[in-house]
DRENSEFI-184313 format. One record per residue: residue in three letters; chain; x negated, y, z of N, C-alpha, C, CB in turn; residue number from 0. Coordinates in nm, 3 decimals, padded with zeros to 5 digits. Glycine has a CB too. Example, Ala and Ser with C-alpha at 12.3 -4.5 7.8 and 13.67 -1.06 7.14 Angstrom:
2
{pt 'ala'; 'A'; {-01.319; -00.569; 00.780}; {-01.230; -00.450; 00.780}; {-01.320; -00.330; 00.780}; {-01.131; -00.447; 00.905}; 0};
{pt 'ser'; 'A'; {-01.285; -00.225; 00.708}; {-01.367; -00.106; 00.714}; {-01.290; 00.003; 00.787}; {-01.408; -00.060; 00.572}; 1};
# end
This chain:
118
{pt 'met'; 'A'; {00.944; 03.069; -04.200}; {01.084; 03.159; -04.281}; {01.095; 03.241; -04.117}; {01.284; 03.026; -04.353}; 0};
{pt 'ile'; 'A'; {01.050; 03.273; -04.040}; {01.038; 03.393; -03.968}; {00.951; 03.518; -04.013}; {00.996; 03.355; -03.850}; 1};
{pt 'lys'; 'A'; {00.855; 03.470; -04.050}; {00.762; 03.543; -04.128}; {00.790; 03.604; -04.244}; {00.673; 03.475; -04.154}; 2};
{pt 'asn'; 'A'; {00.870; 03.521; -04.356}; {00.914; 03.573; -04.474}; {01.045; 03.690; -04.469}; {00.950; 03.447; -04.554}; 3};
{pt 'ile'; 'A'; {01.147; 03.676; -04.332}; {01.261; 03.765; -04.306}; {01.195; 03.873; -04.302}; {01.348; 03.744; -04.187}; 4};
{pt 'val'; 'A'; {01.054; 03.888; -04.146}; {01.005; 03.965; -04.101}; {00.910; 04.067; -04.258}; {00.931; 03.884; -03.977}; 5};
{pt 'ser'; 'A'; {00.838; 03.981; -04.335}; {00.808; 04.052; -04.439}; {00.891; 04.131; -04.528}; {00.757; 03.983; -04.500}; 6};
{pt 'ala'; 'A'; {00.978; 04.082; -04.584}; {01.087; 04.114; -04.650}; {01.166; 04.250; -04.535}; {01.180; 03.956; -04.679}; 7};
{pt 'ala'; 'A'; {01.193; 04.267; -04.445}; {01.213; 04.355; -04.390}; {01.157; 04.450; -04.427}; {01.204; 04.341; -04.298}; 8};
{pt 'leu'; 'A'; {01.048; 04.447; -04.392}; {00.918; 04.509; -04.337}; {00.961; 04.556; -04.542}; {00.731; 04.377; -04.246}; 9};
{pt 'leu'; 'A'; {00.925; 04.515; -04.600}; {00.882; 04.519; -04.769}; {01.063; 04.592; -04.838}; {00.831; 04.286; -04.850}; 10};
{pt 'leu'; 'A'; {01.193; 04.578; -04.726}; {01.302; 04.666; -04.768}; {01.234; 04.788; -04.707}; {01.462; 04.628; -04.713}; 11};
{pt 'ile'; 'A'; {01.241; 04.813; -04.591}; {01.219; 04.935; -04.499}; {01.065; 05.050; -04.571}; {01.177; 04.849; -04.311}; 12};
{pt 'ser'; 'A'; {01.012; 04.977; -04.577}; {00.852; 05.062; -04.692}; {00.944; 05.093; -04.826}; {00.666; 04.906; -04.759}; 13};
{pt 'val'; 'A'; {00.955; 05.040; -04.858}; {01.009; 05.062; -05.036}; {01.140; 05.170; -05.018}; {01.083; 04.877; -05.129}; 14};
{pt 'thr'; 'A'; {01.199; 05.168; -04.941}; {01.341; 05.271; -04.903}; {01.316; 05.441; -04.813}; {01.451; 05.158; -04.774}; 15};
{pt 'leu'; 'A'; {01.180; 05.357; -04.757}; {01.083; 05.520; -04.686}; {00.968; 05.559; -04.824}; {00.942; 05.466; -04.484}; 16};
{pt 'ser'; 'A'; {00.941; 05.474; -04.925}; {00.856; 05.509; -05.028}; {00.971; 05.665; -05.122}; {00.819; 05.329; -05.138}; 17};
{pt 'phe'; 'A'; {01.078; 05.598; -05.161}; {01.140; 05.606; -05.261}; {01.207; 05.808; -05.177}; {01.259; 05.433; -05.294}; 18};
{pt 'lys'; 'A'; {01.244; 05.730; -05.077}; {01.318; 05.885; -04.962}; {01.217; 06.001; -04.965}; {01.334; 05.844; -04.756}; 19};
{pt 'his'; 'A'; {01.077; 05.925; -04.946}; {00.967; 06.023; -04.954}; {00.961; 06.184; -05.090}; {00.837; 05.905; -04.984}; 20};
{pt 'ala'; 'A'; {00.960; 06.029; -05.193}; {00.979; 06.083; -05.351}; {01.061; 06.156; -05.353}; {01.011; 05.999; -05.459}; 21};
{pt 'trp'; 'A'; {01.170; 06.139; -05.276}; {01.337; 06.230; -05.301}; {01.325; 06.361; -05.258}; {01.480; 06.171; -05.203}; 22};
{pt 'asp'; 'A'; {01.281; 06.283; -05.123}; {01.187; 06.413; -05.046}; {01.128; 06.539; -05.123}; {01.052; 06.352; -04.985}; 23};
{pt 'ser'; 'A'; {01.033; 06.526; -05.193}; {00.898; 06.575; -05.213}; {00.958; 06.686; -05.285}; {00.782; 06.479; -05.291}; 24};
{pt 'val'; 'A'; {01.014; 06.572; -05.403}; {01.153; 06.614; -05.527}; {01.154; 06.794; -05.464}; {01.377; 06.488; -05.487}; 25};
{pt 'tyr'; 'A'; {01.303; 06.766; -05.379}; {01.387; 06.882; -05.354}; {01.296; 06.906; -05.196}; {01.586; 06.843; -05.351}; 26};
{pt 'tyr'; 'A'; {01.202; 06.947; -05.164}; {01.148; 06.969; -05.038}; {01.191; 07.124; -05.034}; {00.981; 06.931; -05.024}; 27};
{pt 'his'; 'A'; {01.251; 07.213; -05.139}; {01.294; 07.364; -05.098}; {01.401; 07.354; -05.039}; {01.314; 07.466; -05.204}; 28};
{pt 'asn'; 'A'; {01.455; 07.238; -05.020}; {01.616; 07.208; -04.984}; {01.618; 07.257; -04.833}; {01.671; 07.023; -05.000}; 29};
{pt 'asn'; 'A'; {01.493; 07.177; -04.809}; {01.490; 07.177; -04.614}; {01.342; 07.303; -04.552}; {01.424; 06.941; -04.539}; 30};
{pt 'pro'; 'A'; {01.417; 07.382; -04.484}; {01.329; 07.456; -04.456}; {01.192; 07.391; -04.349}; {01.410; 07.565; -04.406}; 31};
{pt 'glu'; 'A'; {01.252; 07.311; -04.357}; {01.157; 07.245; -04.234}; {01.030; 07.191; -04.315}; {01.241; 07.101; -04.140}; 32};
{pt 'ser'; 'A'; {01.119; 07.074; -04.420}; {01.001; 07.052; -04.458}; {00.902; 07.144; -04.571}; {01.023; 06.934; -04.495}; 33};
{pt 'val'; 'A'; {00.909; 07.262; -04.628}; {00.837; 07.337; -04.696}; {00.762; 07.425; -04.516}; {00.950; 07.438; -04.836}; 34};
{pt 'lys'; 'A'; {00.777; 07.475; -04.411}; {00.705; 07.475; -04.321}; {00.588; 07.370; -04.300}; {00.783; 07.478; -04.236}; 35};
{pt 'met'; 'A'; {00.585; 07.211; -04.326}; {00.525; 07.080; -04.214}; {00.422; 07.094; -04.391}; {00.672; 06.869; -04.139}; 36};
{pt 'met'; 'A'; {00.469; 07.121; -04.526}; {00.401; 07.102; -04.602}; {00.288; 07.185; -04.656}; {00.467; 07.075; -04.662}; 37};
{pt 'glu'; 'A'; {00.289; 07.352; -04.619}; {00.224; 07.457; -04.607}; {00.158; 07.441; -04.477}; {00.305; 07.571; -04.624}; 38};
{pt 'ser'; 'A'; {00.168; 07.378; -04.355}; {00.119; 07.386; -04.259}; {-00.012; 07.270; -04.233}; {00.228; 07.387; -04.179}; 39};
{pt 'leu'; 'A'; {00.029; 07.174; -04.386}; {-00.075; 07.069; -04.444}; {-00.183; 07.123; -04.512}; {-00.016; 06.974; -04.540}; 40};
{pt 'gly'; 'A'; {-00.128; 07.236; -04.533}; {-00.219; 07.258; -04.661}; {-00.180; 07.222; -04.782}; {-00.333; 07.196; -04.655}; 41};
{pt 'ile'; 'A'; {-00.092; 07.155; -04.828}; {-00.064; 07.145; -04.916}; {00.088; 07.232; -05.040}; {-00.078; 07.035; -04.875}; 42};
{pt 'ser'; 'A'; {00.005; 07.216; -05.145}; {00.022; 07.375; -05.207}; {00.180; 07.305; -05.313}; {-00.178; 07.456; -05.338}; 43};
{pt 'glu'; 'A'; {00.274; 07.390; -05.353}; {00.394; 07.340; -05.431}; {00.330; 07.280; -05.581}; {00.512; 07.478; -05.455}; 44};
{pt 'thr'; 'A'; {00.220; 07.325; -05.631}; {00.245; 07.245; -05.685}; {00.175; 07.088; -05.712}; {00.261; 07.310; -05.758}; 45};
{pt 'phe'; 'A'; {00.143; 07.075; -05.608}; {00.062; 06.907; -05.550}; {00.236; 06.814; -05.542}; {-00.053; 06.925; -05.308}; 46};
{pt 'thr'; 'A'; {00.336; 06.897; -05.484}; {00.459; 06.842; -05.436}; {00.510; 06.715; -05.553}; {00.574; 06.978; -05.420}; 47};
{pt 'pro'; 'A'; {00.448; 06.816; -05.642}; {00.568; 06.634; -05.801}; {00.456; 06.555; -05.763}; {00.584; 06.651; -06.086}; 48};
{pt 'tyr'; 'A'; {00.330; 06.555; -05.786}; {00.226; 06.462; -05.781}; {00.235; 06.332; -05.688}; {00.115; 06.536; -05.746}; 49};
{pt 'leu'; 'A'; {00.260; 06.460; -05.560}; {00.296; 06.373; -05.452}; {00.424; 06.217; -05.456}; {00.348; 06.490; -05.356}; 50};
{pt 'ala'; 'A'; {00.506; 06.285; -05.463}; {00.640; 06.238; -05.543}; {00.642; 06.146; -05.652}; {00.703; 06.347; -05.601}; 51};
{pt 'ala'; 'A'; {00.535; 06.129; -05.763}; {00.527; 06.002; -05.820}; {00.425; 05.961; -05.755}; {00.516; 05.990; -05.962}; 52};
{pt 'val'; 'A'; {00.316; 05.958; -05.719}; {00.272; 05.828; -05.597}; {00.353; 05.762; -05.521}; {00.193; 05.866; -05.492}; 53};
{pt 'ala'; 'A'; {00.437; 05.802; -05.505}; {00.592; 05.730; -05.414}; {00.632; 05.679; -05.478}; {00.713; 05.795; -05.359}; 54};
{pt 'ile'; 'A'; {00.708; 05.713; -05.564}; {00.772; 05.669; -05.682}; {00.722; 05.517; -05.748}; {00.749; 05.786; -05.783}; 55};
{pt 'val'; 'A'; {00.581; 05.552; -05.730}; {00.454; 05.456; -05.851}; {00.490; 05.287; -05.688}; {00.152; 05.589; -05.863}; 56};
{pt 'ile'; 'A'; {00.440; 05.385; -05.560}; {00.443; 05.287; -05.483}; {00.531; 05.211; -05.418}; {00.395; 05.311; -05.428}; 57};
{pt 'gly'; 'A'; {00.611; 05.246; -05.427}; {00.775; 05.184; -05.433}; {00.794; 05.105; -05.562}; {00.903; 05.317; -05.436}; 58};
{pt 'val'; 'A'; {00.767; 05.072; -05.705}; {00.776; 05.013; -05.747}; {00.691; 04.925; -05.743}; {00.805; 05.048; -05.806}; 59};
{pt 'leu'; 'A'; {00.509; 04.971; -05.745}; {00.459; 04.875; -05.701}; {00.456; 04.721; -05.589}; {00.407; 04.935; -05.694}; 60};
{pt 'leu'; 'A'; {00.536; 04.786; -05.441}; {00.520; 04.714; -05.388}; {00.665; 04.572; -05.389}; {00.476; 04.795; -05.284}; 61};
{pt 'leu'; 'A'; {00.709; 04.667; -05.489}; {00.861; 04.493; -05.541}; {00.755; 04.351; -05.628}; {01.049; 04.579; -05.756}; 62};
{pt 'ile'; 'A'; {00.695; 04.405; -05.733}; {00.672; 04.288; -05.780}; {00.540; 04.263; -05.757}; {00.708; 04.274; -05.905}; 63};
{pt 'pro'; 'A'; {00.570; 04.139; -05.735}; {00.450; 03.983; -05.629}; {00.271; 04.075; -05.723}; {00.506; 03.669; -05.746}; 64};
{pt 'asn'; 'A'; {00.314; 04.072; -05.798}; {00.158; 04.087; -05.854}; {00.047; 04.246; -05.813}; {00.186; 04.083; -06.044}; 65};
{pt 'thr'; 'A'; {00.177; 04.353; -05.724}; {00.107; 04.432; -05.754}; {00.170; 04.533; -05.611}; {00.117; 04.469; -05.918}; 66};
{pt 'phe'; 'A'; {00.240; 04.388; -05.523}; {00.224; 04.421; -05.398}; {00.107; 04.478; -05.292}; {00.257; 04.334; -05.367}; 67};
{pt 'phe'; 'A'; {00.002; 04.411; -05.319}; {-00.129; 04.433; -05.217}; {-00.187; 04.583; -05.323}; {-00.275; 04.249; -05.207}; 68};
{pt 'leu'; 'A'; {-00.151; 04.643; -05.396}; {-00.234; 04.789; -05.448}; {-00.123; 04.827; -05.426}; {-00.311; 04.828; -05.603}; 69};
{pt 'gly'; 'A'; {00.022; 04.825; -05.388}; {00.155; 04.854; -05.388}; {00.126; 04.914; -05.274}; {00.265; 04.749; -05.397}; 70};
{pt 'asn'; 'A'; {00.111; 04.845; -05.091}; {00.062; 04.831; -04.977}; {-00.108; 04.946; -04.938}; {00.047; 04.661; -04.980}; 71};
{pt 'met'; 'A'; {-00.205; 04.927; -05.008}; {-00.312; 04.950; -05.069}; {-00.325; 05.143; -05.029}; {-00.293; 04.890; -05.243}; 72};
{pt 'leu'; 'A'; {-00.215; 05.125; -05.200}; {-00.198; 05.312; -05.211}; {-00.121; 05.359; -05.125}; {-00.132; 05.379; -05.343}; 73};
{pt 'asn'; 'A'; {-00.024; 05.282; -05.040}; {00.087; 05.378; -04.945}; {-00.015; 05.358; -04.813}; {00.289; 05.302; -04.919}; 74};
{pt 'ala'; 'A'; {-00.089; 05.292; -04.814}; {-00.235; 05.341; -04.657}; {-00.221; 05.432; -04.701}; {-00.422; 05.296; -04.625}; 75};
{pt 'phe'; 'A'; {-00.343; 05.394; -04.774}; {-00.478; 05.539; -04.837}; {-00.335; 05.706; -04.832}; {-00.567; 05.482; -05.129}; 76};
{pt 'leu'; 'A'; {-00.246; 05.716; -04.912}; {-00.154; 05.853; -04.853}; {-00.049; 05.874; -04.780}; {-00.109; 05.917; -04.930}; 77};
{pt 'ile'; 'A'; {-00.067; 05.729; -04.665}; {-00.062; 05.808; -04.505}; {-00.203; 05.869; -04.407}; {00.007; 05.686; -04.401}; 78};
{pt 'val'; 'A'; {-00.299; 05.801; -04.458}; {-00.433; 05.808; -04.437}; {-00.429; 06.006; -04.492}; {-00.537; 05.663; -04.551}; 79};
{pt 'met'; 'A'; {-00.442; 06.010; -04.589}; {-00.478; 06.130; -04.688}; {-00.355; 06.229; -04.579}; {-00.431; 06.096; -04.909}; 80};
{pt 'ile'; 'A'; {-00.218; 06.230; -04.584}; {-00.185; 06.260; -04.429}; {-00.178; 06.296; -04.299}; {-00.180; 06.239; -04.406}; 81};
{pt 'met'; 'A'; {-00.241; 06.231; -04.274}; {-00.279; 06.224; -04.133}; {-00.450; 06.285; -04.130}; {-00.259; 06.046; -04.074}; 82};
{pt 'gly'; 'A'; {-00.504; 06.326; -04.269}; {-00.660; 06.343; -04.204}; {-00.561; 06.453; -04.269}; {-00.850; 06.273; -04.242}; 83};
{pt 'leu'; 'A'; {-00.473; 06.528; -04.339}; {-00.435; 06.700; -04.368}; {-00.398; 06.727; -04.248}; {-00.308; 06.750; -04.480}; 84};
{pt 'ala'; 'A'; {-00.302; 06.619; -04.153}; {-00.282; 06.710; -04.061}; {-00.353; 06.760; -03.885}; {-00.164; 06.677; -04.060}; 85};
{pt 'leu'; 'A'; {-00.469; 06.651; -03.916}; {-00.590; 06.678; -03.786}; {-00.630; 06.828; -03.854}; {-00.761; 06.535; -03.775}; 86};
{pt 'arg'; 'A'; {-00.670; 06.850; -03.976}; {-00.750; 06.942; -03.986}; {-00.650; 07.062; -03.960}; {-00.828; 06.936; -04.115}; 87};
{pt 'ala'; 'A'; {-00.540; 07.025; -04.010}; {-00.429; 07.160; -03.964}; {-00.368; 07.204; -03.831}; {-00.306; 07.142; -04.029}; 88};
{pt 'gly'; 'A'; {-00.485; 07.093; -03.756}; {-00.450; 07.028; -03.604}; {-00.303; 07.046; -03.533}; {-00.553; 07.099; -03.497}; 89};
{pt 'asn'; 'A'; {-00.249; 06.999; -03.618}; {-00.143; 06.924; -03.580}; {-00.112; 06.792; -03.568}; {-00.076; 06.952; -03.633}; 90};
{pt 'tyr'; 'A'; {-00.204; 06.716; -03.452}; {-00.217; 06.608; -03.417}; {-00.070; 06.541; -03.368}; {-00.320; 06.616; -03.326}; 91};
{pt 'arg'; 'A'; {00.025; 06.575; -03.339}; {00.198; 06.546; -03.322}; {00.184; 06.466; -03.467}; {00.337; 06.717; -03.318}; 92};
{pt 'ile'; 'A'; {00.177; 06.506; -03.598}; {00.242; 06.407; -03.724}; {00.129; 06.341; -03.750}; {00.306; 06.479; -03.872}; 93};
{pt 'ala'; 'A'; {-00.014; 06.374; -03.714}; {-00.077; 06.275; -03.675}; {-00.068; 06.149; -03.680}; {-00.087; 06.286; -03.599}; 94};
{pt 'leu'; 'A'; {-00.013; 06.130; -03.517}; {00.020; 06.026; -03.437}; {00.164; 05.970; -03.497}; {00.023; 06.075; -03.284}; 95};
{pt 'ile'; 'A'; {00.263; 06.038; -03.530}; {00.363; 06.012; -03.542}; {00.326; 05.884; -03.707}; {00.457; 06.165; -03.539}; 96};
{pt 'glu'; 'A'; {00.287; 05.953; -03.767}; {00.217; 05.832; -03.878}; {00.139; 05.734; -03.841}; {00.128; 05.883; -03.977}; 97};
{pt 'ile'; 'A'; {00.057; 05.693; -03.704}; {00.006; 05.588; -03.714}; {00.080; 05.420; -03.723}; {-00.068; 05.613; -03.618}; 98};
{pt 'pro'; 'A'; {00.260; 05.422; -03.717}; {00.298; 05.310; -03.716}; {00.312; 05.284; -03.857}; {00.405; 05.291; -03.635}; 99};
{pt 'phe'; 'A'; {00.368; 05.409; -03.928}; {00.327; 05.374; -04.085}; {00.181; 05.296; -04.154}; {00.325; 05.513; -04.147}; 100};
{pt 'leu'; 'A'; {00.110; 05.384; -04.085}; {-00.092; 05.305; -04.116}; {-00.078; 05.181; -04.134}; {-00.230; 05.302; -03.972}; 101};
{pt 'val'; 'A'; {00.023; 05.137; -04.003}; {00.053; 04.973; -03.971}; {00.148; 04.884; -04.036}; {00.097; 04.956; -03.842}; 102};
{pt 'met'; 'A'; {00.171; 04.929; -04.098}; {00.321; 04.876; -04.158}; {00.237; 04.814; -04.289}; {00.470; 05.022; -04.202}; 103};
{pt 'pro'; 'A'; {00.228; 04.878; -04.346}; {00.116; 04.782; -04.462}; {00.074; 04.716; -04.438}; {00.017; 04.807; -04.521}; 104};
{pt 'leu'; 'A'; {-00.031; 04.749; -04.390}; {-00.117; 04.658; -04.352}; {-00.088; 04.477; -04.241}; {-00.198; 04.765; -04.284}; 105};
{pt 'val'; 'A'; {00.046; 04.529; -04.195}; {00.118; 04.438; -04.174}; {00.114; 04.325; -04.261}; {00.220; 04.483; -04.163}; 106};
{pt 'met'; 'A'; {00.223; 04.397; -04.340}; {00.279; 04.360; -04.504}; {00.197; 04.306; -04.585}; {00.322; 04.473; -04.590}; 107};
{pt 'ile'; 'A'; {00.015; 04.320; -04.561}; {-00.054; 04.327; -04.683}; {-00.065; 04.147; -04.574}; {-00.210; 04.480; -04.739}; 108};
{pt 'trp'; 'A'; {-00.059; 04.177; -04.448}; {-00.086; 04.025; -04.365}; {00.020; 03.923; -04.390}; {-00.087; 04.041; -04.195}; 109};
{pt 'leu'; 'A'; {00.160; 03.980; -04.384}; {00.243; 03.877; -04.373}; {00.251; 03.845; -04.550}; {00.394; 03.922; -04.283}; 110};
{pt 'lys'; 'A'; {00.208; 03.881; -04.638}; {00.200; 03.843; -04.754}; {00.352; 03.845; -04.856}; {00.137; 03.711; -04.731}; 111};
{pt 'tyr'; 'A'; {00.380; 03.851; -04.951}; {00.472; 03.889; -05.057}; {00.593; 03.772; -05.017}; {00.396; 03.879; -05.228}; 112};
{pt 'pro'; 'A'; {00.706; 03.855; -04.998}; {00.797; 03.776; -04.892}; {00.887; 03.615; -04.997}; {00.949; 03.931; -04.819}; 113};
{pt 'phe'; 'A'; {00.892; 03.695; -05.125}; {01.019; 03.668; -05.198}; {00.897; 03.549; -05.310}; {01.124; 03.850; -05.286}; 114};
{pt 'lys'; 'A'; {00.780; 03.514; -05.265}; {00.703; 03.410; -05.353}; {00.708; 03.306; -05.388}; {00.626; 03.388; -05.335}; 115};
{pt 'ile'; 'A'; {00.760; 03.237; -05.472}; {00.753; 03.114; -05.483}; {00.610; 03.000; -05.468}; {00.810; 03.116; -05.595}; 116};
{pt 'lys'; 'A'; {00.657; 02.913; -05.459}; {00.498; 02.855; -05.447}; {00.461; 02.761; -05.493}; {00.450; 02.827; -05.341}; 117};
# end
């Protein structure tokens, strides 16, 4: 029971963060710090809509039991990509901040989908 509650809480957090990142990627011009961060990571303006689309797809995939694993794998891959871009840019702070967010999809895979009926 506790395992399902923790898994459901992580699922809710992960889906919310995914949609929030998609929203922030689409409207990053409104936040000057986001523009600065994207430029420091080497993410071009033409690439941001693709990041937003991937974030939306990840959020939807996480909600569907049959695609839960794939959504978590894509989420982990996206986080590792951001960490790699941050390390390449010499921004170790961003890479370190992303570590808990990398652990989250891996723990979710281990806990399994919380609402699956056996």
